[in-house]
C-alpha positions in Angstrom: 62.6 -3.2 11.2 61.6 -3.3 7.5 64.2 -1.8 5.1 63.1 0.2 2.1 64.9 0.3 -1.2 64.4 4.2 -1.3 66.8 6.9 -0.3 63.8 8.9 0.9 62.9 8.4 4.5 59.4 6.8 5.0 57.8 8.2 8.1 54.9 6.3 9.8 52.5 8.8 11.2 50.0 7.3 13.6 49.2 10.3 15.7 45.8 11.2 16.9 43.3 12.2 14.3 40.9 15.2 14.5 37.7 14.5 12.7 35.0 16.9 11.6 31.4 15.8 11.4 30.9 12.4 9.7 28.5 12.2 6.9 26.6 8.8 6.6 24.3 8.1 3.7 22.5 4.8 4.2 20.9 2.8 1.4 18.2 0.3 2.1 20.0 -2.6 0.5 22.3 -2.8 3.5 25.2 -0.6 2.5 26.3 3.0 3.5 28.6 5.7 2.1 30.9 7.1 4.9 32.4 10.5 4.5 34.9 11.9 7.0 37.4 14.7 7.1 40.6 14.8 9.2 43.9 16.6 9.4 47.5 15.3 9.7 50.9 16.9 10.0 52.8 15.5 6.9 56.5 15.7 6.3 58.0 16.7 3.0 58.7 13.9 0.8 57.4 10.3 1.1 55.6 9.3 4.3 52.8 7.0 5.4 49.6 7.7 7.3 47.1 5.2 8.9 43.5 5.5 10.0 42.3 2.8 12.4 38.8 3.9 13.1 37.2 2.5 9.9 34.3 0.1 9.5 35.1 -3.6 9.7 32.8 -4.2 6.8 34.1 -1.6 4.4 34.7 -2.3 0.6 38.4 -1.6 0.1 37.9 -0.9 -3.6 35.6 1.9 -2.8 38.0 3.9 -0.6 38.8 7.3 -1.8 41.3 9.7 0.0 41.5 13.3 -1.4 42.9 16.7 -0.4 42.9 20.1 -1.8 46.6 20.5 -1.1 49.6 19.4 -3.0 49.7 15.8 -1.8 50.0 12.7 -4.1 48.7 9.3 -2.9 51.3 6.6 -4.1 49.8 3.6 -2.5 46.9 2.5 -0.5 46.4 -0.5 1.7 43.6 -2.1 3.7 45.0 -4.1 6.6 42.5 -6.3 8.1 44.5 -9.5 9.1 43.8 -8.9 12.7 45.9 -10.5 15.4 44.5 -13.6 17.2 46.3 -16.6 18.9 46.7 -18.7 15.7 47.8 -15.8 13.6 50.4 -15.0 16.2 51.6 -18.6 16.3 51.9 -18.5 12.5 54.4 -15.6 12.8 56.5 -17.5 15.3 56.8 -20.8 13.3 60.6 -21.9 13.6 61.0 -19.4 16.5 61.8 -20.2 20.1 58.7 -20.0 22.3 58.0 -21.1 25.9 54.7 -23.0 26.8 53.6 -22.9 30.4 51.1 -25.7 31.2 48.1 -25.3 33.6 50.2 -27.3 36.2 53.0 -24.6 35.8 55.4 -26.8 34.0 57.4 -25.2 31.3 58.4 -26.5 27.9 60.7 -24.4 25.7 61.7 -25.0 22.1 61.2 -24.2 18.4 57.7 -24.0 17.2 57.5 -26.6 14.3 53.6 -26.6 13.8 50.3 -26.1 15.4 46.6 -26.7 14.8 43.5 -26.1 17.0 44.3 -29.1 19.2 48.1 -29.5 19.4 51.4 -27.7 19.4 54.6 -29.3 18.1 57.9 -28.1 19.7 61.5 -29.1 19.0 63.3 -29.1 22.3 66.9 -30.0 23.4 65.5 -33.4 24.6 63.5 -34.2 21.4 60.2 -33.3 19.9 57.2 -32.4 22.2 53.5 -32.7 21.1 51.5 -30.7 23.4 47.6 -30.8 23.7 46.3 -27.3 23.7 43.6 -27.9 26.1 46.4 -28.2 28.9 48.2 -25.0 27.9 47.9 -22.0 30.2 50.3 -19.4 28.5 52.5 -19.3 25.5 55.4 -16.9 25.8 56.6 -15.6 22.3 59.5 -13.3 21.4 58.8 -9.5 21.0 57.2 -9.1 17.5 59.4 -7.6 14.8 56.5 -6.2 12.8 53.4 -4.3 13.8 50.4 -6.3 14.8 46.9 -4.9 13.9 44.1 -5.2 16.4 41.5 -3.5 14.3 41.0 -2.9 10.6 43.3 -0.1 9.3 43.6 2.0 6.2 47.1 3.0 5.2 48.5 5.3 2.5 51.9 6.2 1.2 52.0 9.8 0.3 54.3 12.2 -1.4 54.2 15.9 -0.3 56.1 18.9 -1.7 56.4 20.5 1.7 56.0 19.8 5.4 52.8 21.0 7.0 49.3 20.3 8.2 47.1 18.7 5.4 43.3 18.3 5.4 42.0 15.0 4.0 38.6 13.9 2.7 38.0 10.1 3.2 35.0 8.3 1.8 34.1 4.6 1.4 31.3 2.1 1.1 30.6 -0.2 3.9 28.2 -3.1 4.5 26.5 -3.8 7.8 24.3 -0.8 7.9 20.7 -0.8 6.8 17.5 1.1 7.3 13.9 0.5 6.9 10.6 2.2 7.6 8.3 0.9 10.4 4.6 2.0 10.2 1.9 2.1 12.8 -1.7 2.4 11.4 -4.5 2.7 14.0 -7.9 1.9 12.3 -11.0 3.7 13.4 -14.1 1.9 14.7 -15.9 1.7 11.2 -12.7 0.9 9.3 -13.1 4.0 7.2 -9.9 5.9 8.4 -6.6 5.1 9.8 -4.0 7.2 11.7 -0.7 6.5 10.0 2.8 7.3 11.5 6.2 6.0 10.8 9.6 5.5 12.3 12.9 5.0 10.7 14.7 1.9 11.9 18.4 2.2 11.5 20.7 -0.8 12.2 24.5 -0.7 12.6 26.5 -3.9 12.4 29.5 -2.4 10.7 32.0 -2.5 13.6 32.3 1.3 13.9 30.6 4.0 15.8 29.3 7.1 14.0 29.1 10.0 16.4 27.1 13.2 15.7 26.8 12.1 12.0 25.0 14.0 9.3 22.5 11.3 8.3 20.8 10.7 4.9 18.7 7.8 3.9 18.1 6.8 0.3 15.0 4.8 -0.6 15.1 3.0 -4.0 16.5 -0.1 -5.7 20.1 0.7 -6.9 21.6 -1.5 -9.6 24.8 -3.1 -8.2 27.6 -4.6 -10.3 28.3 -8.2 -9.4 31.9 -8.8 -8.4 34.1 -10.8 -10.7 37.0 -13.0 -9.7 39.5 -14.9 -11.9 39.4 -18.7 -11.5 41.9 -19.9 -8.9 42.7 -16.5 -7.6 42.2 -15.2 -4.0 41.5 -11.7 -2.9 44.3 -10.5 -0.6 43.7 -7.7 1.8 46.9 -6.3 3.8 6.5 4.9 21.7 3.2 7.0 22.3 1.9 9.3 19.5 3.1 12.9 19.8 1.8 16.1 18.3 3.3 17.5 15.2 6.4 19.4 15.9 9.3 20.3 13.7 9.8 18.1 10.6 12.9 16.1 11.7 13.1 14.3 8.3 13.0 16.3 5.1 12.0 14.1 2.0 13.0 15.1 -1.5 13.6 13.5 -4.9 17.3 12.5 -5.7 18.1 11.2 -9.2 15.3 8.4 -9.7 15.2 7.7 -5.9 13.9 9.4 -2.8 16.2 10.9 -0.2 15.3 11.5 3.4 17.6 14.1 5.2 17.7 14.0 9.0 17.7 17.6 10.3 19.8 17.0 13.4 23.1 15.1 14.1 22.7 11.4 14.8 25.0 9.1 16.8 24.8 5.5 15.7 26.8 3.1 17.8 28.0 -0.3 16.6 25.6 -3.1 17.3 22.8 -0.8 17.8 19.3 -0.2 16.4 18.0 3.3 16.5 14.5 4.6 15.8 13.8 8.1 14.4 10.2 9.4 14.0 9.7 10.8 10.5 6.0 10.7 9.7 3.9 12.3 12.3 0.4 10.8 12.8 -1.6 11.5 9.7 -5.3 10.8 9.2 -5.8 8.6 6.0 -9.2 7.8 4.4 -9.3 4.1 3.9 -11.6 1.2 2.8 -11.8 -2.3 4.1 -12.3 -4.9 1.3 -13.1 -8.7 1.4 -11.3 -10.0 -1.7 -11.9 -13.7 -2.8 -9.7 -15.2 -5.4 -10.0 -18.8 -4.4 -10.1 -21.9 -6.5 -10.8 -24.6 -4.0 -14.0 -26.5 -3.8 -14.5 -26.2 -0.1 -15.0 -23.2 2.2 -11.9 -21.0 2.9 -11.6 -17.9 4.9 -11.5 -14.7 2.7 -8.6 -12.3 3.0 -9.2 -8.8 4.4 -7.5 -5.8 2.9 -7.2 -2.2 3.9 -6.7 0.1 0.9 -6.1 3.9 0.5 -4.7 6.2 -2.2 -1.6 8.0 -1.2 -2.5 11.5 -2.4 -2.8 14.8 -0.6 -6.6 14.6 -0.3 -7.0 11.1 1.3 -3.5 10.0 2.1 -0.1 11.3 3.2 0.8 13.0 0.0 4.4 12.0 0.4 6.5 9.2 -1.0 6.5 6.3 1.5 9.7 4.1 1.7 9.3 0.3 1.9 8.8 -1.2 5.3 6.4 -3.1 7.6 3.0 -1.7 8.4 1.4 -2.9 11.6 -2.3 -2.2 12.1 -4.0 -1.7 15.3 -7.6 -1.1 16.5 -9.0 0.0 19.8 -10.9 -2.6 21.8 -13.9 -1.7 23.9 -11.7 -0.9 26.9 -9.7 1.6 24.7 -6.6 -0.5 24.5 -4.9 -0.8 21.1 -4.8 -4.4 19.8 -2.8 -5.7 16.8 -5.1 -6.9 13.9 -2.5 -7.6 11.3 0.6 -6.5 9.5 1.9 -6.4 5.9 5.0 -5.3 3.9 4.7 -1.9 2.1 6.7 -1.6 -1.1 8.3 1.8 -2.0 5.2 3.9 -2.7 5.0 7.0 -4.7 2.6 9.8 -4.2 -0.9 9.1 -5.7 -0.2 5.3 -5.7 -2.9 2.8 -4.4 -1.8 1.1 -1.2 -3.2 -2.3 -0.5 -2.4 -4.0 2.8 -3.4 -7.5 3.6 -4.5 -7.6 7.2 -5.4 -11.2 7.6 -8.2 -13.7 6.9 -11.9 -13.1 8.0 -13.0 -15.7 10.6 -16.7 -15.5 9.6 -16.6 -14.7 5.8 -15.8 -17.6 3.7 -16.0 -18.7 0.1 -15.7 -21.8 -2.2 -15.4 -22.2 -5.9 -16.9 -25.3 -7.8 -16.7 -26.2 -11.5 -20.1 -27.6 -12.3 -19.4 -28.6 -15.9 -16.8 -28.5 -18.6 -17.4 -28.5 -22.4 -15.2 -28.2 -25.4 -15.3 -28.6 -29.2 -12.0 -29.4 -30.8 -10.3 -26.4 -32.4 -13.3 -24.2 -31.6 -13.9 -23.5 -27.8 -13.7 -24.5 -24.2 -16.3 -23.7 -21.7 -16.8 -24.0 -17.9 -19.7 -23.4 -15.6 -18.6 -21.9 -12.3 -20.5 -21.7 -9.0 -19.0 -19.6 -6.2 -20.7 -19.7 -2.8 -20.1 -16.8 -0.3 -21.0 -17.4 3.2 -21.4 -14.6 5.8 -21.6 -15.9 9.4 -21.4 -12.4 10.8 -24.3 -10.3 12.3 -23.5 -7.5 9.8 -23.8 -7.5 6.0 -20.5 -7.5 3.9 -19.5 -6.9 0.4 -17.1 -9.3 -1.2 -15.0 -8.6 -4.3 -14.6 -11.8 -6.3 -11.7 -11.8 -8.7 -11.5 -14.7 -11.2 -9.1 -15.7 -13.9 -11.1 -16.5 -17.1 -8.5 -17.0 -19.8 -5.7 -15.3 -21.7 -7.2 -14.7 -25.2 -10.6 -14.7 -26.9 -12.4 -15.2 -23.6 -16.0 -14.3 -22.8 -18.1 -14.5 -19.6 -21.7 -15.5 -20.2 -24.8 -16.1 -18.1 -23.4 -14.2 -15.1 -25.7 -14.0 -12.2 -24.0 -10.7 -11.0 -22.5 -7.8 -12.9 -18.8 -7.8 -13.4 -16.0 -5.6 -14.7 -12.8 -6.4 -16.6 -9.8 -6.2 -14.4 -7.1 -6.9 -17.0 -6.5 -9.2 -20.0 -7.2 -12.3 -18.1 -9.4 -11.5 -15.0 -12.8 -10.2 -14.0 -14.3 -8.8 -10.9 -17.7 -9.3 -9.3 -18.9 -7.2 -6.4 -21.4 -9.3 -4.3 -23.4 -8.1 -1.4 -23.8 -10.8 1.2 -26.5 -10.2 4.0 -25.8 -11.0 7.6 -26.0 -14.8 8.4 -26.7 -15.6 4.8 -25.1 -17.3 1.8 -25.1 -15.9 -1.8 -24.3 -18.1 -4.9 -22.6 -16.5 -7.9 -22.7 -18.3 -11.2 -21.2 -17.7 -14.6 -19.9 -19.5 -17.7 -16.5 -18.8 -19.0 -15.8 -19.4 -22.6 -12.5 -19.4 -24.5 -12.7 -19.4 -28.2 -9.8 -21.2 -30.0 -10.1 -19.5 -33.2 
């Protein structure tokens, strides 16, 4: 038994712990803040308490133990050197062990060394090198120190009196993440979509969270990078439903958005859980064909679904980042997947643009017909863009082209255009069914 250089008795208290409701705040960068309350009977003077039910992926430097009673924390340890065969053998180097082989033969002696393939024992008859593949059992002496089978937090405390103490424990842990999963059902003429969303919560932290008060934070938190001195080592001792109650309350929190789950949630280790938070909402949308190509041969033009996330045409609530899967009903009424895209964190009133895929029958190609330049004065290019519509319905194609970074001008354009930004213009071109339309223009960049 370990001796202490103190006259005060050090009591190890590992009695059962009574927890109140766990609070779990999960961030979408894969980390969570765990808050728990528990009570312990503490002796007057110096004593030690341990908590075993902690996350395997916790950040030890983030652990905080507090109490509203007169208890002082003298020392805190995170013990995660969990027992396994090799770690046990390390503890029994130069101790007497007995090796029982698979043929029931026994070899006893002092353990000199070991690795993944062999054991070396010094016996009365000499030195034995034993292949571990033939070993059945290794009998070791009773351990003289406690062996840990799960990560454990331990504190040395000083209390002024004996009694029951209520503690508040909090720590950050990895292995827990969340994201939004969206389902968008597009109507027949692509003018509206029915948008709903699920929260997808993943727990790989090595701990169960039972009946937890769950909060989710959407936003990009700045995290400090860990520093470590050179040469040092860290030591650590699904069908749509009608709108019912709002199970998720969304609100602003600092410069982020917080989603508060209105009921207790149990999240078990190695589990993924889905919680519906956005009930089906009808959103007015537009389908766009957007051509930004530069190749001199026909390529399929991307299809985009766009909507404004305001109260009039969209959801009117902030949308956390996630994957949007778009579906449409076939002639038999069955929903079929038509594409998916990643949605970034989206505020109210933001424009949402989802790239669905590439149009099979709408194509474009861009050709440079001529280039001219005059030293120190200008560069010019004559451009021809051919848009081909092989469908039986007319389409409208947005053509977005880069024309220069300064002192540029678009001349002799066959179609009207608007300026997108400092370096791009946009043409909107109607293409009849089963026809091709040619767009031409000259871009000029003045060098003075």
